N, C-alpha and C positions, 0 to 999 in steps of 0.2 A: 353531407354536402353543404357548403357555405350558403347562406341566404343570398338571393339574387336581388339587388337593388335596382329598380327600374326608374328611368326619368319620370318626373312628375307629369310630363305631357302624355304619357301612355295611359290608356284607360285602365281602371282598377281591375277590369274583368279580362285583361289580356291573358292569353294562354301562352306559357313558355314551354319550349322544348329545348333539349340540349343536343347539340350535334358536334362531333369532333371537328376541330379546326382543319381546314383544307390546306394541309401542308404536305410537301412531298416526302419529308423525313422528320423524325423526332426533333423538336426544338432544342437549341443549345442549352436553354435553361432547363434544369432537371425536373421542374414541376410539370404536371399535366395541364394542357391548355384546352379549354372548351369555350364555345361561343353560345350566348343566349339569343334566341330568335323570338321576337314578339311582334305585336301589332306596331307597325311603323318602321320596321327595319331590324338590322342586326345590332345588338348591344356590344359594348367593348368586351374583349376576351377576359375570361376569368381564369386565374392561375390557381390550381389546387396543389397543396403541398404533397411531396412524394411520400410513399409509405416507407418508413425506415424499419428494416428487419431487426428483431430483437437480437442482442448480442448473445452468443452462445457461452455457456459456462466453461471454465478451463477444462473440465472433464465432465463427461456425461454422469448424471446422478447414479450412484451405486457402483461406478467403475473402480473406485478405490476402497480398500478395506482397512488401510492403516496409513499414517502420514507418509511413510516411505514409498507408497504407491503413487503419491501425488507430487512430492518434492524430491529432488535429487539430493540425498543426504550423505552421499559418499564422503565428501570432504568437510564434515562437520562433527562436532560432538555437542551434547545437550546438557546444560546445567539445570537442575530441578530445585524447587523451593522446599525440599524435604531432606532429612538426613541429620547427621550430628551438627550441633551448633558450630558455626564458623567453617564447616566443611561439608557443604551440601552434596547430595548424590549427583553423579553425572552418568550419562549413558554414552558409551564409546562405541566404536566400530568393532565388530559388525553388528552388535546388538541393536544399535539405533535403527538399522534398516527395517526391523520388524517391531520396534517398540511403539507402544501406545499406553496412555494412562489418563487419569483425570486432568493432568497438567499439560498433556500433549496428545491431542486426539483430532479426529476429523469432525467437521461440522456435520449436522444430521443429514445434509444432502450429499456429503462426500466431495464437495467442491473446494473446500479449504481446510487448512490445518489450524486448530485452535491452541494457542499458548495461554496458560493461566498461571498467575502467581498471586497468592493471597498475601495481604499485608502482614499477617503474622507468620509468614513462612521463614524458613532457614535462609540465612544470608552467607555470602562469602566473607572471609575475614577482613577484607578491605572495603566492605560496603555495609550500610545499615538497612538496605532494601533487598527484597527477595526477587527472584527471577525464574522464569522458564524461558531459556534463551539458548540459541545455537551459537557456537563459537567456531570460526573457520579453522580448518585443518588443511594440511598438505600431506595426504596419505596418513601415515602414522605420526607425523611430526606436526607441531603447532605452527600454523602459517605465520609468517613474519615478512613484511615487504615495506618498501619505501616509495613515497610518491614523487621522489626526485628522479626516479628511474622507471621507465615504462608507464603504462596506463592501467589502472585498476578500477574495475566497474562492478557495482552491485545493482541489479535490477530486480524489482519485486512489485507485485500487486498485493496490497494488504488493506486491512481495515482495523481501526481501533474500536473495539466493541463495548468495553467496560472499563471504568476507572473507579477508584475508591471515592467515597462521598466527602470525607473531611479534607483530604488533600488529593484532588482529582488529577493526578499526574501519572503518566506512563511513558516509557521510552520504547519505541518499536524497532529501531535500527541504530547501529553505532559503528564508528571506526574507533578502535581501541589500540593502545600501544602496550608496552611491557608493564606500565605502572598505572595508567589512568585512561579515561575516555579522551579521545581527540575531538570527536564531534558526535552529537546525538540528534536523532529525529525524535522530538519530544512533544507530547500533548500536555498543556497546562490549562485546565479548564477547557474553553472552546478554542484556544489558540495553539496551532501547530507550528512549531519552530524548529530551525536548525540551530542548535546551541553548541557553543564551543568556549575555549579559554576558561575551562573549569567552571562553566556556568555563568561567567561574568559577561559574556557576549552572546547575542542571539539574533537571528534574522527570521522574521515571520514568513512562513510559506503558505499559511492559510489562517486568516484571522477569525474564521467562524466555522470551524470543523464540526460536523455533526457525527456523533457516535454511530458506528456501523456503516459509514459511507466508504466504499472501496476507493482506493486511489492508487495510481501508478507512480512509483518512486524509482528514480535512477540517480545514483551517486557516482561521480567520476573523480578519482584521486590521481592527479597527474600534474607534472610541471610545477610542483610546489604549491598547489592549490587544491581545494575540494569544491566541486560544482554540484549543486543539487537541482534536479529537475523534478517537478511535481505536476502530474497529469500532462506531461509533454512540454511544459514550459519551464525555462530556467528561473528559479526563484532565489537562489543564493550562490554566491561565490566567496569562498573563505580562503584567505592567504595563510596557509599552514603547510609546513613540510616536516617530515620526520621519518623515522625508521621503526622497525619492529611493529608495524601496523597490521591489523587484521579486522575482518568484518564480524559483527554480531547482529543477530536478528531474533525477535520474539517479543515477549512481554517482560519488561523490567519495571516492576511496579515501584513508584517513587513515594511510598508511604509505609507506615508501620503503626502499631498501636500507640507508640509515643507521640505520633502526630495526630491522634484523635480518632483513628479508624479502628473498627473492629478487626480482630484477627482473621476473620473470614471475608473481609472486604477484598475484592479482587481487581487486579488489572488484567485485561484480556485483549489479545490481538489475534486476528485471523490472517493467515498468509495463504494467498491463492496461488502464487507462483514465485519462484526464486531462482536466480542464476547469478554467478559471479564469473568474471573474466579478467585475466591478466595477460596483457600483450606488450609488445615492444621490447622483448628480450629480457624482461624482468619477471620472475615468477616467485611465489612465496617460497621461503626456504626454511 
């Protein structure tokens, strides 16, 4: 209960009681209104803040036993940070639906999926950095679409939970094309950015991101541009168009031992929810 401040003219020994305001219906203001009655008359109304219910987790604790119980993995495959040099292992359909490992598993409470990639992990032949990352599929075929036709949307709730110490950078979501990344959601130290133009350009979407903080991310690729919404607010609009695009999401650690990090230094991302949508007559082919 907030402290009640009485006019100086009232005696220090005044006795206060709280009575509900005499109103025929709940006030328009969502706060609760009470009035203080003391010696000398009725004091100005006091507005108490409403009780805000706690947000429910995406799934009840213990409801999921593997990542495929929490996320719809039907149109994805997973690249892992292990396997032969230059050719890391991947988990395809239908194995991915039941797959779990130290690189791709549930959080202890079962509310999110943890992607982990150590700095010393195996990389693809076109990258120096390891990943535990989903790649969009269209059934058994690799997805490929253009933002000059239709509307292509990725929506996710995620948190970046760990970065390597020497080079504290990790990518948590991407649009990629047949040869390179088109746009990345990337954490560099405390700065979360939408990076594009092969890393030459970027737009800050959170200048002071704190590790472990969940955020809602929506990326819309349409009409020759990419629009990024962060916690419901538009934070970036990038003029880019192309074809053979597809979504990627997970932990793409941007460090390795050559950058000064130990082989076991990890990038880690937790994904709580994930959906993709293609509308307007254009679908991945």
